[in-house]
DRENDO-1510 file (C-alpha; in Angstrom, 1 decimal, always signed):
<recs>
REC; n; res; u; v; w
REC; 1; UNK; +135.2; +24.9; +45.7 .
REC; 2; UNK; +136.2; +27.2; +48.4 .
REC; 3; UNK; +134.6; +27.8; +52.0 .
REC; 4; UNK; +133.6; +30.9; +53.3 .
REC; 5; UNK; +132.6; +32.0; +56.8 .
REC; 6; UNK; +129.3; +32.0; +57.4 .
REC; 7; UNK; +128.1; +35.6; +58.6 .
REC; 8; UNK; +124.8; +37.7; +58.8 .
REC; 9; UNK; +120.9; +36.4; +59.6 .
REC; 10; UNK; +121.0; +33.5; +57.8 .
REC; 11; UNK; +122.3; +31.5; +60.8 .
REC; 12; UNK; +120.6; +33.2; +63.6 .
REC; 13; UNK; +121.3; +30.4; +66.0 .
REC; 14; UNK; +125.0; +30.3; +65.4 .
REC; 15; UNK; +126.8; +28.4; +67.9 .
REC; 16; UNK; +129.2; +30.5; +70.1 .
REC; 17; UNK; +132.0; +28.3; +70.4 .
REC; 18; UNK; +132.6; +26.7; +66.9 .
REC; 19; UNK; +133.4; +28.2; +63.6 .
REC; 20; UNK; +131.2; +27.6; +61.0 .
REC; 21; UNK; +132.0; +27.3; +57.3 .
REC; 22; UNK; +130.0; +27.3; +54.1 .
REC; 23; UNK; +131.1; +25.1; +51.3 .
REC; 24; UNK; +129.6; +24.3; +48.0 .
REC; 25; UNK; +130.1; +21.5; +45.4 .
REC; 26; UNK; +128.9; +20.6; +41.9 .
REC; 27; UNK; +126.9; +17.5; +41.0 .
REC; 28; UNK; +125.0; +17.0; +37.6 .
REC; 29; UNK; +125.4; +20.6; +36.9 .
REC; 30; UNK; +123.8; +21.8; +39.8 .
REC; 31; UNK; +125.6; +23.4; +42.8 .
REC; 32; UNK; +124.8; +22.0; +46.4 .
REC; 33; UNK; +125.8; +23.8; +49.5 .
REC; 34; UNK; +126.7; +22.7; +53.2 .
REC; 35; UNK; +127.7; +24.1; +56.7 .
REC; 36; UNK; +130.9; +22.5; +58.1 .
REC; 37; UNK; +130.7; +23.1; +62.0 .
REC; 38; UNK; +134.2; +22.6; +62.4 .
REC; 39; UNK; +136.5; +21.3; +65.0 .
REC; 40; UNK; +138.6; +18.3; +65.4 .
REC; 41; UNK; +135.7; +15.7; +65.9 .
REC; 42; UNK; +134.8; +12.8; +64.1 .
REC; 43; UNK; +132.5; +13.8; +61.1 .
REC; 44; UNK; +128.7; +13.2; +61.4 .
REC; 45; UNK; +126.6; +14.0; +58.3 .
REC; 46; UNK; +123.3; +15.6; +59.1 .
REC; 47; UNK; +120.3; +15.7; +56.7 .
REC; 48; UNK; +117.5; +18.0; +57.4 .
REC; 49; UNK; +113.8; +17.6; +56.8 .
REC; 50; UNK; +111.3; +19.5; +54.7 .
REC; 51; UNK; +110.9; +23.5; +55.2 .
REC; 52; UNK; +114.6; +23.5; +56.8 .
REC; 53; UNK; +118.1; +23.6; +55.8 .
REC; 54; UNK; +121.5; +22.7; +57.3 .
REC; 55; UNK; +121.6; +25.6; +59.7 .
REC; 56; UNK; +119.0; +23.8; +61.7 .
REC; 57; UNK; +121.8; +21.5; +62.9 .
REC; 58; UNK; +123.5; +24.3; +64.5 .
REC; 59; UNK; +122.3; +23.5; +68.4 .
REC; 60; UNK; +123.4; +20.1; +67.9 .
REC; 61; UNK; +126.5; +21.0; +66.5 .
REC; 62; UNK; +127.4; +23.0; +69.5 .
REC; 63; UNK; +126.3; +20.3; +71.8 .
REC; 64; UNK; +128.2; +17.4; +70.3 .
REC; 65; UNK; +131.4; +19.4; +70.0 .
REC; 66; UNK; +134.4; +18.7; +70.0 .
REC; 67; UNK; +134.2; +15.1; +69.7 .
REC; 68; UNK; +131.9; +15.3; +66.6 .
REC; 69; UNK; +132.2; +17.4; +63.9 .
REC; 70; UNK; +128.7; +17.9; +62.2 .
REC; 71; UNK; +128.7; +18.4; +58.6 .
REC; 72; UNK; +124.9; +19.4; +57.3 .
REC; 73; UNK; +124.2; +19.4; +53.6 .
REC; 74; UNK; +121.3; +21.9; +52.1 .
REC; 75; UNK; +119.6; +19.1; +50.2 .
REC; 76; UNK; +118.4; +20.0; +46.8 .
REC; 77; UNK; +115.9; +22.7; +46.5 .
REC; 78; UNK; +116.7; +24.0; +50.1 .
REC; 79; UNK; +118.8; +26.4; +51.6 .
REC; 80; UNK; +121.7; +27.7; +49.4 .
REC; 81; UNK; +121.3; +24.9; +47.1 .
REC; 82; UNK; +120.0; +24.8; +43.8 .
REC; 83; UNK; +116.6; +24.0; +42.8 .
REC; 84; UNK; +116.3; +20.6; +40.8 .
REC; 85; UNK; +114.0; +19.5; +38.0 .
REC; 86; UNK; +113.3; +16.0; +40.2 .
REC; 87; UNK; +112.9; +15.2; +43.8 .
REC; 88; UNK; +112.9; +11.4; +43.7 .
REC; 89; UNK; +114.2; +8.9; +46.0 .
REC; 90; UNK; +117.1; +7.9; +43.7 .
REC; 91; UNK; +118.0; +11.8; +43.1 .
REC; 92; UNK; +118.3; +12.6; +46.9 .
REC; 93; UNK; +120.4; +9.2; +47.6 .
REC; 94; UNK; +122.7; +10.4; +44.8 .
REC; 95; UNK; +123.4; +13.5; +46.3 .
REC; 96; UNK; +124.3; +12.2; +49.6 .
REC; 97; UNK; +126.8; +9.8; +48.0 .
REC; 98; UNK; +128.2; +12.9; +45.9 .
REC; 99; UNK; +128.2; +15.2; +49.1 .
REC; 100; UNK; +130.1; +11.9; +50.9 .
REC; 101; UNK; +132.6; +11.7; +48.2 .
REC; 102; UNK; +133.2; +15.6; +48.2 .
REC; 103; UNK; +134.2; +15.7; +51.8 .
REC; 104; UNK; +136.8; +12.9; +50.7 .
REC; 105; UNK; +136.2; +11.0; +54.1 .
REC; 106; UNK; +135.7; +7.3; +54.8 .
REC; 107; UNK; +132.9; +5.4; +56.4 .
REC; 108; UNK; +130.6; +8.0; +58.4 .
REC; 109; UNK; +127.8; +8.1; +61.1 .
REC; 110; UNK; +124.7; +9.8; +59.2 .
REC; 111; UNK; +121.8; +11.4; +60.8 .
REC; 112; UNK; +118.6; +12.6; +59.1 .
REC; 113; UNK; +115.3; +14.0; +60.2 .
REC; 114; UNK; +112.0; +13.3; +58.2 .
REC; 115; UNK; +112.7; +13.8; +54.5 .
REC; 116; UNK; +116.5; +13.5; +55.7 .
REC; 117; UNK; +115.9; +10.4; +57.8 .
REC; 118; UNK; +114.4; +8.3; +54.7 .
REC; 119; UNK; +117.3; +9.7; +52.6 .
REC; 120; UNK; +119.8; +8.6; +55.4 .
REC; 121; UNK; +118.4; +4.9; +55.8 .
REC; 122; UNK; +118.2; +4.7; +52.0 .
REC; 123; UNK; +121.9; +5.6; +51.7 .
REC; 124; UNK; +122.8; +3.2; +54.3 .
REC; 125; UNK; +121.0; +0.5; +52.6 .
REC; 126; UNK; +122.3; +1.1; +49.4 .
REC; 127; UNK; +126.0; +1.8; +50.4 .
REC; 128; UNK; +126.5; +0.0; +53.6 .
REC; 129; UNK; +130.4; +0.0; +53.2 .
REC; 130; UNK; +129.9; +4.0; +53.6 .
REC; 131; UNK; +127.9; +4.4; +56.5 .
REC; 132; UNK; +128.8; +2.8; +59.9 .
REC; 133; UNK; +126.2; +4.2; +62.2 .
REC; 134; UNK; +122.8; +5.8; +61.2 .
REC; 135; UNK; +120.3; +8.1; +63.3 .
REC; 136; UNK; +116.6; +8.4; +62.1 .
REC; 137; UNK; +114.6; +11.1; +63.5 .
REC; 138; UNK; +111.1; +10.5; +63.8 .
REC; 139; UNK; +110.2; +9.3; +60.3 .
REC; 140; UNK; +109.0; +5.7; +59.0 .
REC; 141; UNK; +109.5; +2.8; +56.7 .
REC; 142; UNK; +106.2; +3.7; +55.3 .
REC; 143; UNK; +105.6; +7.5; +54.6 .
REC; 144; UNK; +102.0; +9.0; +53.7 .
REC; 145; UNK; +102.6; +12.7; +53.9 .
REC; 146; UNK; +100.0; +15.4; +53.4 .
REC; 147; UNK; +101.2; +18.2; +51.3 .
REC; 148; UNK; +98.1; +20.5; +52.2 .
REC; 149; UNK; +99.9; +22.7; +54.9 .
REC; 150; UNK; +102.8; +23.1; +52.4 .
REC; 151; UNK; +100.1; +24.3; +49.6 .
REC; 152; UNK; +98.7; +26.9; +52.2 .
REC; 153; UNK; +101.9; +28.6; +53.2 .
REC; 154; UNK; +102.3; +32.2; +52.6 .
REC; 155; UNK; +104.5; +32.9; +49.5 .
REC; 156; UNK; +105.6; +36.3; +50.7 .
REC; 157; UNK; +105.3; +38.7; +53.5 .
REC; 158; UNK; +106.0; +42.6; +53.5 .
REC; 159; UNK; +108.2; +42.1; +56.8 .
REC; 160; UNK; +109.5; +39.4; +59.1 .
REC; 161; UNK; +107.0; +40.2; +61.6 .
REC; 162; UNK; +103.9; +39.5; +59.4 .
REC; 163; UNK; +105.5; +36.0; +58.2 .
REC; 164; UNK; +105.9; +35.2; +61.7 .
REC; 165; UNK; +102.3; +36.2; +62.4 .
REC; 166; UNK; +101.0; +34.3; +59.4 .
REC; 167; UNK; +102.9; +31.2; +60.5 .
REC; 168; UNK; +101.7; +31.0; +64.0 .
REC; 169; UNK; +102.9; +28.5; +66.1 .
REC; 170; UNK; +104.7; +26.9; +63.0 .
REC; 171; UNK; +106.9; +29.8; +62.8 .
REC; 172; UNK; +110.0; +28.5; +65.2 .
REC; 173; UNK; +110.1; +25.4; +63.3 .
REC; 174; UNK; +110.9; +27.2; +59.9 .
REC; 175; UNK; +112.7; +30.4; +61.0 .
REC; 176; UNK; +116.0; +28.8; +59.6 .
REC; 177; UNK; +114.6; +29.1; +56.2 .
REC; 178; UNK; +113.3; +32.6; +56.4 .
REC; 179; UNK; +114.7; +34.7; +53.6 .
REC; 180; UNK; +114.6; +38.5; +52.6 .
REC; 181; UNK; +114.3; +39.5; +49.0 .
REC; 182; UNK; +113.5; +42.6; +47.2 .
REC; 183; UNK; +109.8; +41.7; +47.1 .
REC; 184; UNK; +109.5; +40.9; +51.1 .
REC; 185; UNK; +110.1; +37.9; +53.2 .
REC; 186; UNK; +109.8; +34.3; +52.4 .
REC; 187; UNK; +111.4; +30.9; +52.5 .
REC; 188; UNK; +114.9; +29.4; +51.3 .
REC; 189; UNK; +112.9; +26.8; +49.6 .
REC; 190; UNK; +110.3; +26.8; +46.9 .
REC; 191; UNK; +106.7; +26.0; +47.7 .
REC; 192; UNK; +106.0; +24.0; +44.6 .
REC; 193; UNK; +109.1; +22.2; +44.6 .
REC; 194; UNK; +108.5; +21.1; +48.3 .
REC; 195; UNK; +105.1; +19.7; +47.2 .
REC; 196; UNK; +106.9; +17.5; +44.8 .
REC; 197; UNK; +109.3; +16.5; +46.9 .
REC; 198; UNK; +106.6; +15.4; +49.6 .
REC; 199; UNK; +104.7; +13.5; +46.9 .
REC; 200; UNK; +108.0; +11.6; +45.9 .
REC; 201; UNK; +108.7; +10.9; +49.4 .
REC; 202; UNK; +105.4; +9.2; +49.8 .
REC; 203; UNK; +105.7; +5.3; +49.7 .
REC; 204; UNK; +106.7; +1.7; +51.1 .
REC; 205; UNK; +110.4; +2.0; +51.8 .
REC; 206; UNK; +110.5; -1.3; +54.0 .
REC; 207; UNK; +113.0; -3.1; +51.3 .
REC; 208; UNK; +115.7; -0.3; +52.5 .
REC; 209; UNK; +114.7; -0.2; +56.0 .
REC; 210; UNK; +115.2; -3.6; +56.4 .
REC; 211; UNK; +118.5; -3.9; +54.2 .
REC; 212; UNK; +120.2; -1.6; +56.8 .
REC; 213; UNK; +122.9; -3.5; +58.6 .
REC; 214; UNK; +124.8; -0.9; +60.5 .
REC; 215; UNK; +124.0; +0.2; +64.3 .
REC; 216; UNK; +121.0; +2.2; +64.3 .
REC; 217; UNK; +119.5; +4.7; +66.5 .
REC; 218; UNK; +115.8; +5.5; +66.1 .
REC; 219; UNK; +114.3; +8.5; +67.9 .
REC; 220; UNK; +110.6; +9.2; +67.9 .
REC; 221; UNK; +108.5; +12.0; +69.4 .
REC; 222; UNK; +105.9; +11.0; +71.7 .
REC; 223; UNK; +103.6; +13.7; +70.4 .
REC; 224; UNK; +104.7; +13.1; +66.6 .
REC; 225; UNK; +101.9; +13.2; +64.1 .
REC; 226; UNK; +104.3; +11.3; +61.6 .
REC; 227; UNK; +105.8; +8.5; +63.3 .
REC; 228; UNK; +103.3; +6.2; +65.5 .
REC; 229; UNK; +104.3; +4.2; +68.4 .
REC; 230; UNK; +103.1; +1.1; +66.5 .
REC; 231; UNK; +104.9; +1.8; +63.6 .
REC; 232; UNK; +108.3; +2.5; +65.4 .
REC; 233; UNK; +107.8; -0.7; +67.1 .
REC; 234; UNK; +107.4; -2.5; +63.8 .
REC; 235; UNK; +110.6; -0.8; +62.6 .
REC; 236; UNK; +112.5; -2.0; +65.7 .
REC; 237; UNK; +111.2; -5.6; +65.1 .
REC; 238; UNK; +112.0; -5.7; +61.7 .
REC; 239; UNK; +115.4; -4.1; +61.4 .
REC; 240; UNK; +118.1; -6.6; +60.7 .
REC; 241; UNK; +121.0; -5.1; +62.8 .
REC; 242; UNK; +121.6; -3.7; +66.0 .
REC; 243; UNK; +119.1; -1.1; +66.8 .
REC; 244; UNK; +118.2; +1.2; +69.6 .
REC; 245; UNK; +114.8; +3.1; +70.1 .
REC; 246; UNK; +114.4; +6.6; +72.2 .
REC; 247; UNK; +111.1; +8.2; +72.6 .
REC; 248; UNK; +111.3; +11.9; +73.9 .
REC; 249; UNK; +108.7; +14.1; +74.7 .
REC; 250; UNK; +108.4; +16.1; +71.3 .
REC; 251; UNK; +106.6; +16.3; +68.3 .
REC; 252; UNK; +107.8; +15.2; +64.8 .
REC; 253; UNK; +110.7; +17.7; +65.2 .
REC; 254; UNK; +112.6; +16.4; +68.0 .
REC; 255; UNK; +115.8; +18.2; +67.8 .
REC; 256; UNK; +113.7; +21.4; +68.2 .
REC; 257; UNK; +111.4; +20.5; +70.9 .
REC; 258; UNK; +113.8; +18.4; +73.0 .
REC; 259; UNK; +117.2; +19.7; +72.1 .
REC; 260; UNK; +119.2; +18.7; +75.2 .
REC; 261; UNK; +117.8; +15.2; +75.7 .
REC; 262; UNK; +118.1; +14.7; +71.6 .
REC; 263; UNK; +121.5; +15.7; +71.7 .
REC; 264; UNK; +122.4; +13.4; +74.9 .
REC; 265; UNK; +120.9; +10.6; +73.1 .
REC; 266; UNK; +122.8; +11.0; +69.9 .
REC; 267; UNK; +125.9; +11.4; +71.8 .
REC; 268; UNK; +125.4; +8.4; +73.9 .
REC; 269; UNK; +124.7; +6.3; +70.7 .
REC; 270; UNK; +127.7; +7.7; +68.8 .
REC; 271; UNK; +130.0; +7.0; +71.7 .
REC; 272; UNK; +128.8; +3.3; +72.2 .
REC; 273; UNK; +129.1; +2.9; +68.2 .
REC; 274; UNK; +132.6; +4.4; +68.0 .
</recs>
């Protein structure tokens, strides 16, 4: 399907030096959207976490250009992609595979944060010939997510200012998903669908993690409430291939809290794996 140039408030952190294009493709009767941050570089597929969308990777895309070209998916139920009836593990991984096929490129590096991190390492485990390097940001091989925060999110607010006030300290982490509609301000994800996705994400994913054979970078935030140091140690030990571990002074959303150091760690790893 055709691209369109992305303009307007929906990419409030648009990079100044690269041309962002939005693309679409259809899989299983649903339309999925993605952002191609362009440039001549080697593609890097990026998968966001819950409450976010492809535009969350805009700062990383600018930091990595021109050597690396970030192409980020709005995963099912997020951003400009359609909602879905199911949010299971196989469903997300199938979307990643369809995204990769649509781009019509060979084996690539794949980066994922949180939800996207599990999707990334499961894709790498199940289609090893398609993933040549893997970057997993702050998520474990066992996930026990608490969706009570999601259930408490405001459905709508009369203004953007009031939505920010209602979210408090959380607002900067989800603002890329803010959307204005006729009945006020909300999000580009549906709260009930996100709860369903979080429930389906929970579980023991060790078989997939230990099946990954490509070079892997595991990035953890030292203040993370999602990935403990002990679990990251176990992931490093049980990984069957070449693995690098980087801990950065950040919470769960490392690319937001420490963007420069995150980008440097990613660039160093990709350069060594190229």
